[in-house]
N, C-alpha and C positions, 0 to 999 in steps of 0.2 A: 304646485303639482302640476305633472305633465300629465296627457292622455292616457299614460299607458300605465300610470301609478293605480293600483285599488285603493279605493275609497274606505278607510277603515271605519269611517263614521256615516253611514247611507244615512239621506233622509228618511224617516218613515212617514208615510204619508198618512192623512189624519182619518180618524174614525170617529161618525157620529156613536152618541150614547145608544145602546142597547140592553135588549134584556133576553137572556137563550136563555130556554128550557131543555135540560137533556133528559129524555125518555130511559130508561135503564140505566140509571145514573149510577147505580151500585154494582153495574157488572164490570167486567176485563177491558172495555175501550173506554170508558167513561174515563175509568180509574189508573189506567195506563197511559191512557194516549190524551184525551179530551182535557181533563181538568189542568194536568202538566203544560199543556200547550197552553190554556187561557192564563195560566200562572205564568207562562214564558213573556207573554205579550204583555200581560200588566208589567211585568220589569221592565219593559222597554220603551212605558210607557201609551202603550195601544188601546187600555182599557178606560175609557173616561170613566171619572169619580161615579156618577150615579148608574152605573152600567150594573145588571145584575146576572147570577150566573146559579140557574134555578133546580136543583136535582131531583127528581120524582123516578121513583119505582115501587113495587110493591112492598117493599119493606120499609116500616115503622120506624122512625128515629127521627129526633131532634135537630132545629139546624147546626148545634155546635157536635153532635155525635157525628154527622154526616161531614162535619169540616174536618171532627178530627180523621175520621175514614179516607178523606183524600189527601190529608197530612201524610198517614202510615203508607199510605199507596205510594206518594211520591216519594218520600225515601227509601220505599222498598225497590223501585223502578229506577231510581235517578240516584244509586248510592254514592255517585261521584260529586252531585251539586250539593255545597252547604246552605242551606237555608235557616233563619234565626227565626226563634218564636216570633218576636216582633215583624219580620217582614212578613211572615205566613200571617200571623195576627191582622196586619193591613189589606193583604192580598183577600184573606177571608171573611172580611167584612164584605165583599159583594156576592158571598155565595149563601145560598140558603136551599131548603128540601121542603120537599110536600109526599107524602106517602100518597099512592094512588096508584088502583089498578085500572089503566086508562083504555083498556079492551072492556071494560064492563060498562054495560049502558047505562048500569043503574050508580054509576061511580058518584062518589062525592068531591067536585070540584072546586070547590069552596078556599080549601088550604092554598092549592096552587093560585087561584086567581086573586088571593090575599096578598099573595108575595109578589104580583105582577103589578107594575103601574099602571094608570091610566093615562099617563103621559102618551098623548098620539106622535108625538115628535119624536119616539126612542124605536129604534126598530126591534122588531119582535121576529126572533129566529125559534124553531122548533127542531130539536135534532133529534131522530129516532134511532136511538143506539139498540135496535130490538131485532127480532125475526122479521123476516120481510112480509110473511105469510099474513103478520099482524097491523101492517102499514095503512091499508084502507078502513078500518076497525078504529085505530086510534085519530085519525083523521076527521071521521066523521062524529067520532063522540066530542073531540076537541073543539068543532064547529058546532054542535050541538050547545054545547057549555058556555059560547057565545066568547072564548078566547081567540080565535080567529080575528085578529084587529087587521084594518085596511093596512095592505101592504107586508103582511107577515109572511114570512120565508118560512119552508119546508124542506128538511136535510136528510136524504135517502143514504142507509149507507149499503154496500155490494153485500149479497147479490141480490139484484132486483128481479126477484123468481129464481126459478130454476131450471125454466127452459122456455120457448117463445110464451105460448098459451099461459103458464101464469106470471111471464113477464108482463104482459100484455093486462091480463088482470090485475095487477099491483099497479101498474102506471093508469088505466081506469078510474080505479077507487082512488087514488090519491088526486088523480086529475077533477076527479068530480067535485073535490073542493077546494085544491090549490088551483092556480092557474099556470100554466109552462113555463110560463118566466118567474115563479118563485117556487119553483123546483128546482133544488139544489142533489141530483145524484151524484155522489161523491167515489173516489176512487183515490185513494191517497197518494199514488204513483202520479199523476197529476202534478200534483205538489210537491214532489220532488225538484229540487235547485237544478239538476241536470236535466231532467226530462224538458222542464219548461226551457233550457236553453237549447231546444233541439231548433226551435223555429230561427233562433238566431244565426244559429251556427247553421243551418243549411242554407237560409235566404240572404243572411247581410254578410256572406264572407264569398270573396268572387275567386279564392281557390277552390272553394267546396261546390258553388252552386252550378256552376255548368258541369260537373261532374256527375251528379247526382241523379244516376239512371242507367238502364241497363247497358249502354253504351260501355261506361267504363267501370260500372261495379258487377263484379261476377258474383255474389248474392250476398244475404243477411242473415246474421244470426242474432237470433236474441234469445239470453237465457236469464231465467231467475229461478235460481237454487236457493232450497233451504236447508240449513243444517237441521234442525227442531224436526220429532215427528210430529205425528198426530196427538200423542199424550189423550191430555183432559179432552182434546176436543174429537175425540175419534168417533164417539157415535154420532154429532152433528157432521163429522167429514165422510164418515160412510154413506151417509145420503147425499153427496155432494161428488165427490173425487176431483182430483187434480183440474180435470176440464173446465167444470164449471165455478171450479173453486177460485182458478187463477184465469187461465187463455179467454174467458168470456171479457173477462173486464180488464186485468191489467195487461196484459200480454199484447190482449188486442188493440188498446189504447198505443202503447208504442208502439205497434206495427202502425198504426194510422200514423201518428205522429212523423214515421220515420218515411213514410210512403208518399205522405200527402200533397197534392199541387201546389206552388205556392196561393195564399190568401192574397184577396187584393186589398186587404188591412186589419188588424188584431181583435175587429169586433168579435163577439161573440160568435154568433150566427154564422158569420163569413166562414171561421176556423172550423167550426163545425160542421161548415157545409161540405167543405173540403173533406175532413175524415171521413162523410159518410158516402164519400164516393168511394172509397178505398176499400169500402167495406162491399158496397153493391160490387165492385170489381173482384173480390174474391172467387175463384175457381170453387165449386161444390166440392168436396172431397164425399164419395159416393163408395158402394158397396163394389165396383169396379176397382178402384184404387185404392182402398181404404187400408190394405195391409203395407203398400207400397210407401203410403202418406203419411201412415200414423205409426207411431210404437207407445203402448201400455207398461207400464210397471207399478211393482209394488216391491216395498222395500222388505228383507228379511232382517234378521239380529247380524250385527256388524259392530265397530268401533268405530268411534268419534272420539279426536285431541287423546287417545290414550285410553277410552273407556269403554265399557261393551256398553251396546244398545239392545233395547227387546227389536223384532220384529213388529210390524202393524197388528197383526193377526193378533198378536201378546197382548197389545195395547187394545185393540180392540173387545179382548177378550173370547174371538172366536173368528173361525175363517170368512174370509171375506173377497167378493169379483171387483173389488170397487180398484179405481187406477191411485196410487200416489205419485206417479211420473208418467208424462206424457209428452213427447217428440212430435212434432207436426212439422210437413213440407206444406207451404202455403204457398199458392202463386198467386198474381194480382194479373188479370187481362187487361191491362191498358197499355195507352202509348207509350209510358214511362218505364214502365216494368217487364212486358212482356220477354219472357225466358230469365230470367232473374230470381232465382226462389227465394224465400224468406223461412228459414228454420226457424222454429220454437219447440222450446223444452222447459219444463219447470218440473220441480219432483222436491219431495221431502225428505230428509234425512241421506242430502247430497253431502261430499267432501267436504264444503264448505258453502257459507252464505256469500251468494253473490249475485247480483243483479246486472249483466251487460249488454249493452248490443256493441256487434261487432259488424261493420261496414268492410268487407274484404273486397278490393279491387282485383281487376282481371290481372293477370301476368304479364310482363313485358312482353315484346314479339320476339326479342333476339335476346340473348346473354352472352353479355363480353366477355365475364369472369366466372370459372367454374367453383362452385361455392362448397364448402365442407359438405358433404353426404351428395352431392349432384343432384341438389333440391333447391332450387333459389326462393325464400320465403316470399309471400308476396304482401303486398303495403297492406298494411289493415288500419282503421281506425278505430278503436275502444271506446265505448262509452258507458263508462263504470259509473250505476247508481246508487249501488250501496254495496258493502261500505265501504269509505273516502272514495268519496264522490271525486269523479273529474275526466280530463280525457287523455289519449295517449294515441300518436300516431307513430306506427310499426313500420319504420324503415330499413331498407340495408344499406351498410355504409361500411366504407373500408375501415378493417382494424388500424390504428395508427401504429406504426413503425416499421423498420424496414422488412427483406424476407420474402418480397411478394406481392400480389396481391390477395390480401386475407378479407373473407365479409364478416359482416357480424350484423346480426338484427338487433335494433335498438329502438328504444321509443323516445319519439319526443313528449316529455311529460308535463301536464298542464293539471297539476293536484289543487283541488278549491281550499284543503286548510291549507296549503304554503301560500297560495297567490291570494288568499284574501284572510284577511287577518281575524276582521270582524267576526262574532260568532251569526251565523243567520239562520233563520228560522226553518224547522224541520218542516214536512208537508201537513202534518194537521194545523200547523200553527198559522202557516201558510192559507189554508184552505178554508178555516174558520174567518180569517179575517175579510177574505174574497166574499163571501156567504155576507158579511153584514153591509159591504159594499154592493152588493148584487152585481159582482164579475162573473156572468155564467161561463166565459170561456173556459175556466178551468175544471167543469163540469159535463155530466154526459147529457145529453138531449136524449128525449126518448125513442125516436126514428135510430140512435147510435146503437142504444141498448137491444133493442128489438132486431136488429139489420146484425148484430155479433149473434144474438141468440139465433137467430135463422142459421147461419153459419156453422154454429155450433150443434145446433141439432140434425144437422145432416151427418155430422160425426157421431154425435151419439146412436141415431139410427142406423148407419153402417154398419158400429161397432154390434149393435143386438143383434141385427139380421144376420153379422158374418160369423158370431161368438168368435169374435177376434182377440187371440190369447193374452194375458197379462204375464210378462216375463218378468223374475225375480231378481232384484239385486242388492246386494249387500249396502247394509247401511253405510255410511262412509264412502261412499264410489259417487261414480259421474252418473248414475244411472246404470240399466242393462246393457248390456254390449249389443242387443238389435238396435239402438239407436244413433249407435257409430257405425251398424252396420248400412244404417238408412243413407247417411252421409256419402260412406263408402261405394255405394252403389251409382253416385254421382262423381265420383273420383274426388273428395272432399271429405272433410273431415271437420270436427267440433275445434274451437280454438279455447284450450282451458288453459293460457297463460303463456310465458316464454319460453320456446324449445328448449329441450337440455341437450 
């Protein structure tokens, strides 16, 4: 095999035996994502035989009832995957359940304690698939119950709080029980293959490393578009909105990885030190520029894939002033990025489910041939995070054939599905194994979370003080027209695929 061929049988790093306790195990996250992720890791031989997966929630059920619930959920959410009864029986031998109200100071922790081993060589992990407001009380109670063994790790789901003040409170409460090196604040975007590849792409390719700066890059776009609506989460979503739910974590992490300086090594804190520098260099968005640097939107009824879908207000049951779409113009005031804006947008009920990073390079100084329409398309690097992970380098080339110099805008394409024949783990699979191994590089440090909230809080405060309007957009579109106008003022436009 030469160095350019894809290895269809990658060597998996060994994992020591572990016990993982999933709080909120009867909830959507655990059943839709966590148990399936652990099943896939078991299939690939990554879960040692004496490891245990212990679910706990307020619901009372037996081990067998929980195992059946997990199997039913797996088949519902992964219908294309075939799982026979014998295979599931072998995996579910690792699964146990203990009914428990972990927020109660008077809770009986004995059923959970009985399902955990006293083997001190096993790594113990607590995964809080719970609302962040109760993280502190759960940590305190499990510590009082004597379940926090030496070296135990805690996993916190986003969002960490709903503003800087509450994020600080959550971090203080959890930090009173667990040391920082034992706290894994999870953002599943950091587990995506293409996101992890950003550091390699930027710093280990001589074609890109010298040009990754404001001298050559005109601007950067980061889009996380969802086709689904708020649906059953509408009551929760109405307390958060798109800025808190998506920008403060997912989009900010992507921005950091695109914009950070090269780390000296791949140690966790070395990488996170560089990310925090980006967050601290972000220019505040204040009342003076709030209407030029942000756009808020909320979806109305419309159509997706030929089917009518309701408005956000209909799903919620009443009118609301919360945003389901946000677009931002962010500026990083440092040597590398001075003058190169980062345009961020995210929304629900958009035309398609799509997460992309667009690196748009500056135009050539002089056009040698007039393209059709007299507008030469710029060079763009399109990094697709989902679906169909991969990268495309968009270039102008000559259209083959006689008859003059006709130009065509075409991609050099790298599709992960086509280039790598092996199945590669999804984000939660990779992140769960990173917790067991103690790899903190894929998780957010406390100062990262709080720095991101500080920047987002300034936007929330400016919106509140300015009464910034919420523009309506039809479901099944790319958001309100004002988002396109924000870029048009800078003589730019959103990239939504090949020009027609």
